[in-house]
N, C-alpha and C positions, 0 to 999 in steps of 0.2 A: 504494500500500500504506500509506503514511504517513497519508493522509487517512482511509482505512478504519479503521485502528487508532485514530485520534483520535476518530472518530465513535463507534466501539464503546466507547471509554473514557468518553466523555461520557454515552452511553446507560446504561452499566452503573453508573456512579457516581450518576447521577440516580435510576435505578430502585432501586438499593440504598439510597440515602438515604431515598427515599420509603417504602420498605417498613420500614425501621428506625424512622423517625419516626412513621409512621401505619400500623401493622401491620394494622388492621382495615379500612382504607379500600378496599383492593382488593376485599374480599369484599362490601362494601356496594355498590360500583359494579357488580359482577358479579351482584348479586341473590342472593348465597349467604348462608348462616348464618355469623355470626362464629365464628372458630375458638376453641377452648377454651384453647389454649396459644400465644398470639401470639409468645412468645419464640422458638419454633422458626422461625416465619416471619421474625422479625427476624434470626435467625442466618443464614438463607438470604440475606436482603438484605445482610448484612455480607459474606458470601462473594462475592456478585455485585459488590459495591462494590470489594472487593479485586482481583477480576479486572479491573475497570475501571482501577485503578491500574497493574496489570501491562500492560494494553494501552497505556496512556499511555506508560509507560517503554519498551515495545517499539517504539513509534512513532518513537523517536529513531534507531534503527538496525534497521529491519525485516529486513534480510538477514543479520544476525548470528546 
């Protein structure tokens, strides 16, 4: 369980940081039009990154 939470934490923190720093990059990779309001996408990245911090903290005592 600890390893799973740590891997989830790493994934979420990296994905969140990527979306916050490069909000239009995902859409260019997917071949989609750029979004008009990247701040909404950046907000989602921030929330996902915070979930990553939560997963990391939970990994210290997963049964608690």
